[in-house]
C-alpha positions as CSV (number, residue, x, y, z in Angstrom):
1,X,20.0,-24.5,-21.8
2,X,19.7,-25.7,-25.3
3,X,21.9,-25.3,-28.1
4,X,20.4,-23.9,-31.6
5,X,20.4,-26.1,-34.5
6,X,20.9,-23.3,-36.9
7,X,23.4,-20.7,-35.4
8,X,24.8,-22.9,-32.7
9,X,24.2,-20.3,-30.0
10,X,23.1,-21.3,-26.6
11,X,19.7,-20.1,-25.3
12,X,17.2,-20.8,-22.6
13,X,13.6,-21.9,-23.3
14,X,10.9,-19.6,-22.2
15,X,7.6,-20.8,-20.2
16,X,5.7,-20.4,-23.5
17,X,8.1,-22.4,-25.5
18,X,6.9,-25.3,-23.4
19,X,3.4,-25.3,-25.1
20,X,4.9,-25.3,-28.7
21,X,7.5,-27.4,-30.4
22,X,10.5,-25.1,-31.1
23,X,12.5,-28.0,-32.3
24,X,15.7,-26.7,-30.9
25,X,15.8,-23.5,-32.5
26,X,16.4,-20.1,-30.9
27,X,14.1,-17.3,-31.2
28,X,16.5,-15.2,-33.5
29,X,16.4,-18.2,-35.9
30,X,12.9,-18.9,-35.8
31,X,11.9,-15.4,-36.9
32,X,13.9,-15.3,-39.9
33,X,13.6,-17.4,-43.1
34,X,15.9,-20.5,-43.4
35,X,15.8,-20.7,-47.0
36,X,15.0,-17.8,-49.6
37,X,11.9,-17.3,-51.6
38,X,14.1,-18.4,-54.6
39,X,15.4,-21.6,-53.0
40,X,11.4,-22.6,-52.1
41,X,10.2,-22.0,-55.2
42,X,13.0,-24.2,-57.1
43,X,11.8,-27.0,-54.5
44,X,8.2,-26.5,-55.1
45,X,8.8,-27.0,-58.7
46,X,11.3,-30.0,-58.4
47,X,9.6,-31.9,-55.6
48,X,7.0,-34.7,-56.5
49,X,4.8,-33.5,-54.0
50,X,4.0,-30.1,-55.7
51,X,4.7,-29.8,-59.5
52,X,7.3,-32.6,-60.0
53,X,9.4,-31.0,-62.8
54,X,12.8,-32.5,-63.9
55,X,15.7,-30.1,-63.3
56,X,16.0,-29.3,-67.0
57,X,12.3,-28.5,-67.2
58,X,12.5,-26.4,-64.0
59,X,15.3,-24.4,-65.5
60,X,13.2,-23.8,-68.8
61,X,10.0,-22.8,-66.4
62,X,12.2,-20.7,-64.3
63,X,14.4,-19.2,-67.1
64,X,17.5,-20.0,-65.5
65,X,20.4,-22.3,-65.8
66,X,20.5,-25.9,-64.6
67,X,23.4,-25.1,-62.5
68,X,21.5,-22.7,-60.6
69,X,18.8,-25.0,-59.9
70,X,20.9,-27.7,-58.8
71,X,22.6,-25.3,-56.5
72,X,19.4,-24.2,-54.9
73,X,18.5,-27.8,-54.4
74,X,21.7,-28.5,-52.7
75,X,21.4,-25.5,-50.5
76,X,17.8,-26.7,-49.4
77,X,19.2,-30.3,-49.1
78,X,21.9,-29.1,-46.6
79,X,19.1,-27.4,-44.3
80,X,16.9,-30.1,-44.4
81,X,19.8,-32.4,-43.3
82,X,20.9,-30.4,-40.5
83,X,17.2,-30.1,-39.2
84,X,16.3,-33.8,-39.9
85,X,13.6,-32.8,-42.0
86,X,12.5,-35.4,-44.7
87,X,12.2,-33.4,-48.1
88,X,14.5,-35.7,-50.1
89,X,14.9,-37.8,-52.6
90,X,13.2,-35.8,-55.1
91,X,11.4,-38.1,-57.4
92,X,10.0,-37.8,-61.0
93,X,6.3,-38.0,-61.4
94,X,6.5,-41.6,-62.9
95,X,8.7,-42.8,-60.3
96,X,6.5,-41.2,-57.6
97,X,3.2,-42.7,-59.1
98,X,4.9,-46.2,-59.9
99,X,6.3,-46.3,-56.0
100,X,3.0,-45.3,-54.6
101,X,1.1,-47.8,-56.4
102,X,3.9,-50.6,-55.5
103,X,4.1,-49.8,-52.0
104,X,0.6,-48.6,-50.8
105,X,-1.6,-50.3,-53.2
106,X,0.4,-53.7,-53.5
107,X,0.2,-53.5,-57.2
108,X,2.6,-55.8,-59.5
109,X,4.3,-54.2,-62.2
110,X,2.2,-55.5,-64.7
111,X,-0.7,-54.0,-62.9
112,X,1.1,-50.5,-62.3
113,X,1.6,-50.3,-66.2
114,X,-1.8,-51.0,-66.9
115,X,-3.2,-48.7,-64.3
116,X,-1.0,-45.9,-65.3
117,X,-1.6,-46.6,-69.1
118,X,-5.4,-46.5,-68.5
119,X,-5.0,-43.3,-66.6
120,X,-3.5,-41.5,-69.7
121,X,-1.3,-38.9,-67.9
122,X,2.0,-40.7,-68.4
123,X,1.2,-42.3,-71.7
124,X,1.6,-46.0,-72.3
125,X,4.3,-47.7,-70.4
126,X,5.3,-51.2,-69.9
127,X,6.0,-53.3,-66.9
128,X,9.7,-53.1,-67.3
129,X,9.4,-49.2,-67.1
130,X,7.5,-49.4,-64.1
131,X,9.9,-51.8,-62.5
132,X,12.8,-49.6,-63.5
133,X,11.2,-46.6,-62.3
134,X,10.7,-48.2,-58.9
135,X,14.5,-49.3,-58.9
136,X,15.6,-45.8,-59.5
137,X,13.6,-44.4,-56.5
138,X,15.2,-47.2,-54.7
139,X,18.8,-46.0,-55.8
140,X,17.7,-42.2,-55.1
141,X,17.4,-43.5,-51.3
142,X,13.4,-44.0,-51.1
143,X,12.9,-47.1,-48.9
144,X,11.1,-49.7,-51.2
145,X,10.4,-52.9,-49.5
146,X,11.3,-56.0,-51.4
147,X,8.6,-58.3,-52.8
148,X,8.7,-60.8,-50.0
149,X,8.2,-58.0,-47.3
150,X,5.1,-56.6,-49.1
151,X,1.9,-57.3,-47.5
152,X,-1.1,-55.3,-46.4
153,X,0.0,-55.4,-42.7
154,X,3.3,-54.6,-43.5
155,X,4.8,-57.6,-41.7
156,X,7.1,-60.5,-43.3
157,X,4.4,-63.2,-44.0
158,X,5.2,-66.1,-42.0
159,X,3.3,-69.5,-42.3
160,X,3.6,-73.0,-41.6
161,X,2.1,-76.1,-43.1
162,X,-0.3,-77.6,-40.3
163,X,0.0,-81.1,-41.4
164,X,3.7,-81.2,-41.2
165,X,3.5,-79.5,-37.9
166,X,1.1,-81.8,-36.2
167,X,3.3,-84.8,-37.5
168,X,6.0,-83.3,-36.1
169,X,4.7,-82.8,-32.7
170,X,3.5,-86.3,-32.7
171,X,6.7,-87.9,-33.5
172,X,8.5,-85.6,-31.0
173,X,6.2,-87.2,-28.1
């Protein structure tokens, strides 16, 4: 017996469920939508993986109020949190681009500003604007490693001075 994450009712897994991942959701809840079409539309327009509009721009695009957009996003956030799905934080397109270049390509803020300015879709930005965009994403809850922990292998860089170490070993014996 297992408890459904959505409706909190107890259910038994069928033998066919062993071959697919049900994620702890009963058959009744699997057959119905968890979010409405409206909430899905709002999420797609605001999320940085799709269109990446800001909340006011999304309200203009969907011809509705900012409060309705915020309410729909709050509903989706609650469902995602309950199911442990990682959809949030929602970043702006500039924050997404800057964080992607900072984390995945190991660029400095000056290199990010030059790259985005050369690309032309963000306009001309400064290194200060790139650093503020990364800090805003960090404040929203995105994990952005600090500079000393960023390297291509993803490990903290540890090194030693071989001359000092060899002298230390000689003195020890």
